[in-house]
C-alpha positions as CSV (number, residue, x, y, z in Angstrom):
1,M,22.6,75.9,25.3
2,R,18.5,75.9,25.3
3,K,18.4,75.8,21.8
4,F,21.1,72.8,21.5
5,F,19.1,70.7,22.6
6,T,16.1,71.5,21.7
7,V,17.6,70.4,18.4
8,L,18.7,67.4,19.5
9,A,15.7,66.6,21.1
10,T,14.0,66.9,17.5
11,L,16.3,65.1,15.8
12,A,16.0,62.2,18.9
13,T,12.3,61.8,18.1
14,L,12.5,61.7,14.5
15,S,14.9,59.6,14.0
16,L,13.0,56.9,16.5
17,T,9.7,57.4,14.8
18,N,11.5,56.7,11.1
19,C,13.0,53.2,13.3
20,G,9.6,52.7,14.5
21,Y,8.2,52.9,10.9
22,N,11.3,50.5,9.3
23,A,10.6,48.0,12.1
24,I,6.7,47.9,11.3
25,Q,7.7,47.8,7.6
26,S,9.6,44.8,7.7
27,G,8.1,43.0,10.0
28,D,4.9,43.1,7.8
29,E,7.4,41.7,5.1
30,Q,8.2,39.2,7.4
31,V,4.4,38.3,7.9
32,K,4.0,38.0,4.2
33,A,6.7,35.4,4.0
34,N,5.7,33.5,6.6
35,W,2.5,33.1,5.5
36,S,3.6,32.7,1.7
37,E,5.5,29.2,3.0
38,V,2.0,28.2,4.5
39,V,0.1,28.7,1.2
40,N,2.5,26.9,-0.9
41,Q,2.6,23.7,1.7
42,Y,-1.4,24.0,1.6
43,Q,-1.4,23.9,-2.1
44,R,1.7,21.0,-2.1
45,R,-0.5,18.9,0.4
46,A,-3.7,19.9,-2.0
47,D,-1.4,18.5,-4.9
48,L,-0.1,15.0,-3.4
49,V,-3.8,14.3,-2.5
50,P,-4.8,12.8,-5.3
51,N,-1.8,10.7,-5.7
52,I,-2.1,9.0,-2.6
53,V,-6.2,8.6,-3.7
54,N,-5.0,6.7,-7.0
55,S,-2.2,4.9,-5.2
56,V,-4.7,3.7,-2.7
57,K,-7.1,2.5,-5.5
58,G,-4.3,1.0,-7.6
59,F,-3.6,-1.4,-4.2
60,A,-7.6,-1.6,-3.3
61,Q,-8.1,-3.3,-6.6
62,Q,-5.0,-5.3,-6.2
63,E,-6.2,-6.7,-2.7
64,K,-9.6,-6.9,-4.4
65,D,-8.2,-9.3,-7.8
66,V,-6.2,-11.6,-5.0
67,L,-8.7,-12.5,-2.7
68,L,-10.8,-13.4,-6.2
69,G,-8.4,-15.6,-7.3
70,V,-8.0,-16.9,-3.8
71,T,-11.4,-17.2,-3.5
72,N,-12.0,-19.4,-6.8
73,A,-9.3,-21.8,-6.3
74,R,-10.8,-22.9,-3.2
75,A,-14.2,-23.2,-4.7
76,K,-12.2,-25.1,-7.4
77,V,-10.5,-27.4,-4.3
78,G,-13.5,-27.9,-3.3
79,S,-15.7,-29.3,-6.1
80,I,-14.4,-32.4,-7.8
81,Q,-14.6,-31.8,-12.1
82,A,-15.7,-35.1,-13.7
83,T,-15.1,-35.3,-16.8
84,P,-15.0,-38.4,-19.4
85,M,-11.3,-39.0,-19.4
86,K,-11.5,-38.4,-15.7
87,K,-14.2,-40.7,-15.7
88,A,-12.2,-43.3,-17.8
89,K,-8.7,-42.9,-15.7
90,V,-10.4,-43.5,-12.2
91,A,-11.6,-47.0,-14.0
92,L,-8.6,-47.8,-15.3
93,A,-6.6,-46.9,-11.8
94,R,-8.9,-49.4,-10.4
95,K,-9.0,-52.1,-12.9
96,L,-5.1,-52.1,-12.2
97,A,-5.1,-52.1,-8.5
98,V,-7.4,-54.5,-8.4
99,I,-4.8,-57.1,-11.0
100,M,-1.9,-55.8,-8.8
101,H,-3.6,-56.9,-5.6
102,R,-4.6,-61.1,-7.3
103,M,-0.9,-60.4,-8.6
104,L,0.6,-60.0,-5.4
105,A,-1.9,-62.6,-3.6
106,D,-1.4,-65.4,-6.0
107,G,2.4,-64.7,-5.3
108,T,2.4,-64.8,-1.3
109,S,0.3,-68.0,-2.0
110,F,2.3,-69.5,-4.1
111,R,5.2,-68.9,-2.1
112,N,3.8,-70.3,1.1
113,A,2.9,-73.4,-0.9
114,A,6.6,-73.7,-2.2
115,V,7.9,-73.2,1.3
116,V,5.8,-75.8,3.0
């Protein structure tokens, strides 16, 4: 009987040591797999950074163009650029206004004279 217990204790000890080794191996493989996921995420983020930088540069250039366009348009509105054609049109409009004013004044005085 004693021999049986000795053999049984030996088999139990051997089976426990093998289970421990297998657990260590499976844990090691799990750690390697998880670390591989971390490395993949870092690589993915590193690949995305240049795309984000280029997108920001594109938006910055577009904003710069819009700002320059608005600034130039405001500057042109503030300054009147007189050309010979514009001067002639302004002079003609003034003459026309004077003539129409005289006609209205004469017509009003004519109507007033006719009423009396």
